A tleap script that builds the chain and sets N, CA, C and O, in Angstrom:
source leaprc.protein.ff14SB
mol = sequence {
  NMET PRO SER SER SER LYS TYR SER LYS LYS
  VAL LEU ASP ILE HIE TYR TYR ASN PHE TYR
  PHE ASN ARG LYS ASN THR LYS ILE THR PHE
  ARG ASN PHE SER LEU ASN ARG PHE ILE THR
  CASN
}
set mol.1.N position { 17.608 -10.129 3.903 }
set mol.1.CA position { 18.760 -10.544 3.145 }
set mol.1.C position { 19.982 -9.888 3.955 }
set mol.1.O position { 20.909 -10.591 4.360 }
set mol.2.N position { 19.936 -8.577 4.158 }
set mol.2.CA position { 21.280 -8.052 4.691 }
set mol.2.C position { 21.511 -8.601 6.189 }
set mol.2.O position { 22.649 -8.787 6.621 }
set mol.3.N position { 20.507 -8.814 6.849 }
set mol.3.CA position { 20.651 -9.540 8.046 }
set mol.3.C position { 21.443 -10.870 8.034 }
set mol.3.O position { 22.321 -11.112 8.861 }
set mol.4.N position { 21.086 -11.699 7.065 }
set mol.4.CA position { 21.704 -12.962 6.846 }
set mol.4.C position { 23.136 -12.937 6.455 }
set mol.4.O position { 23.948 -13.766 6.866 }
set mol.5.N position { 23.450 -11.862 5.566 }
set mol.5.CA position { 24.861 -11.609 5.168 }
set mol.5.C position { 25.633 -11.185 6.479 }
set mol.5.O position { 26.775 -11.575 6.723 }
set mol.6.N position { 24.979 -10.437 7.214 }
set mol.6.CA position { 25.647 -9.858 8.410 }
set mol.6.C position { 25.990 -11.079 9.394 }
set mol.6.O position { 27.036 -11.139 10.040 }
set mol.7.N position { 24.976 -12.040 9.425 }
set mol.7.CA position { 25.178 -13.118 10.381 }
set mol.7.C position { 26.330 -13.942 9.760 }
set mol.7.O position { 27.209 -14.282 10.551 }
set mol.8.N position { 26.469 -14.333 8.407 }
set mol.8.CA position { 27.384 -15.100 7.911 }
set mol.8.C position { 28.652 -14.416 8.106 }
set mol.8.O position { 29.596 -15.145 8.411 }
set mol.9.N position { 28.861 -13.234 7.999 }
set mol.9.CA position { 30.091 -12.415 8.225 }
set mol.9.C position { 30.572 -12.791 9.658 }
set mol.9.O position { 31.694 -13.241 9.892 }
set mol.10.N position { 29.666 -12.574 10.539 }
set mol.10.CA position { 29.958 -12.671 11.973 }
set mol.10.C position { 30.483 -14.102 12.103 }
set mol.10.O position { 31.553 -14.247 12.695 }
set mol.11.N position { 29.922 -15.054 11.673 }
set mol.11.CA position { 30.161 -16.549 11.786 }
set mol.11.C position { 31.674 -16.760 11.195 }
set mol.11.O position { 32.488 -17.479 11.776 }
set mol.12.N position { 31.979 -16.034 9.938 }
set mol.12.CA position { 33.077 -16.153 9.408 }
set mol.12.C position { 34.250 -15.444 10.199 }
set mol.12.O position { 35.402 -15.878 10.165 }
set mol.13.N position { 33.904 -14.410 10.857 }
set mol.13.CA position { 34.870 -13.723 11.693 }
set mol.13.C position { 35.122 -14.673 13.011 }
set mol.13.O position { 36.250 -14.800 13.487 }
set mol.14.N position { 34.208 -15.190 13.440 }
set mol.14.CA position { 34.375 -16.191 14.685 }
set mol.14.C position { 35.420 -17.316 14.241 }
set mol.14.O position { 36.429 -17.599 14.888 }
set mol.15.N position { 35.082 -17.837 13.198 }
set mol.15.CA position { 35.897 -19.087 12.549 }
set mol.15.C position { 37.402 -18.522 12.445 }
set mol.15.O position { 38.352 -19.130 12.939 }
set mol.16.N position { 37.524 -17.341 11.779 }
set mol.16.CA position { 38.907 -16.798 11.561 }
set mol.16.C position { 39.481 -16.491 12.916 }
set mol.16.O position { 40.688 -16.703 13.033 }
set mol.17.N position { 38.865 -16.055 13.903 }
set mol.17.CA position { 39.342 -15.807 15.143 }
set mol.17.C position { 39.835 -17.123 15.920 }
set mol.17.O position { 40.864 -17.227 16.588 }
set mol.18.N position { 38.933 -18.031 15.695 }
set mol.18.CA position { 39.283 -19.307 16.470 }
set mol.18.C position { 40.505 -19.918 15.720 }
set mol.18.O position { 41.356 -20.507 16.386 }
set mol.19.N position { 40.612 -19.829 14.607 }
set mol.19.CA position { 41.675 -20.447 13.733 }
set mol.19.C position { 43.029 -19.617 14.137 }
set mol.19.O position { 44.062 -20.263 14.316 }
set mol.20.N position { 43.034 -18.315 14.270 }
set mol.20.CA position { 44.184 -17.513 14.594 }
set mol.20.C position { 44.498 -17.858 16.112 }
set mol.20.O position { 45.649 -18.119 16.464 }
set mol.21.N position { 43.532 -17.849 16.912 }
set mol.21.CA position { 43.737 -18.214 18.293 }
set mol.21.C position { 44.356 -19.560 18.568 }
set mol.21.O position { 45.286 -19.726 19.356 }
set mol.22.N position { 43.752 -20.545 17.837 }
set mol.22.CA position { 44.299 -21.873 18.017 }
set mol.22.C position { 45.822 -22.016 17.525 }
set mol.22.O position { 46.596 -22.819 18.046 }
set mol.23.N position { 46.166 -21.180 16.497 }
set mol.23.CA position { 47.541 -21.185 15.951 }
set mol.23.C position { 48.371 -20.780 16.937 }
set mol.23.O position { 49.371 -21.426 17.251 }
set mol.24.N position { 47.983 -19.571 17.553 }
set mol.24.CA position { 48.843 -18.840 18.544 }
set mol.24.C position { 48.899 -19.756 19.782 }
set mol.24.O position { 49.926 -19.731 20.461 }
set mol.25.N position { 47.883 -20.558 20.130 }
set mol.25.CA position { 48.006 -21.571 21.226 }
set mol.25.C position { 48.906 -22.571 21.074 }
set mol.25.O position { 49.599 -22.944 22.020 }
set mol.26.N position { 48.985 -23.118 19.835 }
set mol.26.CA position { 49.790 -24.252 19.574 }
set mol.26.C position { 51.315 -23.823 19.434 }
set mol.26.O position { 52.216 -24.654 19.547 }
set mol.27.N position { 51.531 -22.597 19.204 }
set mol.27.CA position { 52.888 -22.122 19.360 }
set mol.27.C position { 53.276 -21.993 20.655 }
set mol.27.O position { 54.398 -22.369 20.997 }
set mol.28.N position { 52.286 -21.376 21.646 }
set mol.28.CA position { 52.778 -21.300 22.929 }
set mol.28.C position { 52.922 -22.612 23.508 }
set mol.28.O position { 53.962 -22.828 24.130 }
set mol.29.N position { 52.023 -23.565 23.408 }
set mol.29.CA position { 52.143 -24.774 23.923 }
set mol.29.C position { 53.394 -25.648 23.545 }
set mol.29.O position { 53.974 -26.362 24.364 }
set mol.30.N position { 53.729 -25.531 22.308 }
set mol.30.CA position { 54.970 -26.111 21.874 }
set mol.30.C position { 56.192 -25.481 22.448 }
set mol.30.O position { 57.188 -26.180 22.639 }
set mol.31.N position { 56.190 -24.237 22.730 }
set mol.31.CA position { 57.337 -23.470 23.267 }
set mol.31.C position { 57.550 -23.928 24.689 }
set mol.31.O position { 58.664 -24.162 25.158 }
set mol.32.N position { 56.251 -24.058 25.438 }
set mol.32.CA position { 56.335 -24.558 26.775 }
set mol.32.C position { 56.799 -25.972 26.840 }
set mol.32.O position { 57.539 -26.361 27.744 }
set mol.33.N position { 56.356 -26.760 25.862 }
set mol.33.CA position { 56.724 -28.286 25.842 }
set mol.33.C position { 58.233 -28.218 25.837 }
set mol.33.O position { 58.859 -28.717 26.772 }
set mol.34.N position { 58.931 -27.547 24.700 }
set mol.34.CA position { 60.333 -27.557 24.785 }
set mol.34.C position { 61.065 -27.087 25.825 }
set mol.34.O position { 62.131 -27.614 26.141 }
set mol.35.N position { 60.529 -25.993 26.485 }
set mol.35.CA position { 61.019 -25.482 27.776 }
set mol.35.C position { 61.043 -26.551 28.884 }
set mol.35.O position { 62.035 -26.788 29.572 }
set mol.36.N position { 59.858 -27.172 28.989 }
set mol.36.CA position { 59.794 -28.232 30.105 }
set mol.36.C position { 60.857 -29.374 29.656 }
set mol.36.O position { 61.602 -29.875 30.498 }
set mol.37.N position { 60.891 -29.714 28.468 }
set mol.37.CA position { 61.898 -30.753 28.214 }
set mol.37.C position { 63.469 -30.212 28.528 }
set mol.37.O position { 64.358 -30.974 28.908 }
set mol.38.N position { 63.626 -28.983 28.338 }
set mol.38.CA position { 65.012 -28.519 28.595 }
set mol.38.C position { 65.280 -28.545 30.180 }
set mol.38.O position { 66.388 -28.804 30.650 }
set mol.39.N position { 64.186 -28.258 30.926 }
set mol.39.CA position { 64.404 -28.185 32.372 }
set mol.39.C position { 64.616 -29.484 32.813 }
set mol.39.O position { 65.557 -29.701 33.576 }
set mol.40.N position { 63.785 -30.504 32.399 }
set mol.40.CA position { 63.815 -31.818 33.010 }
set mol.40.C position { 65.063 -32.657 32.555 }
set mol.40.O position { 65.469 -33.613 33.215 }
set mol.41.N position { 65.644 -32.239 31.387 }
set mol.41.CA position { 66.849 -33.015 31.058 }
set mol.41.C position { 68.001 -32.403 31.606 }
set mol.41.O position { 69.110 -32.910 31.436 }
savepdb mol mol.pdb
quit
C-alpha cells in the first residue's frame, strides 16, 4: 500500500511539474511572438 501511494504522489508531482513548465513555456513563447512582431513591423 505505501508503495502505491508513493507512486501516485510521484505521478502527481510529474503532472504538476508539466503543468507549471507548460505555463512558463507559453509565457516565454508569447513574449517571443510579440517581440518578433515588433521587430518585423
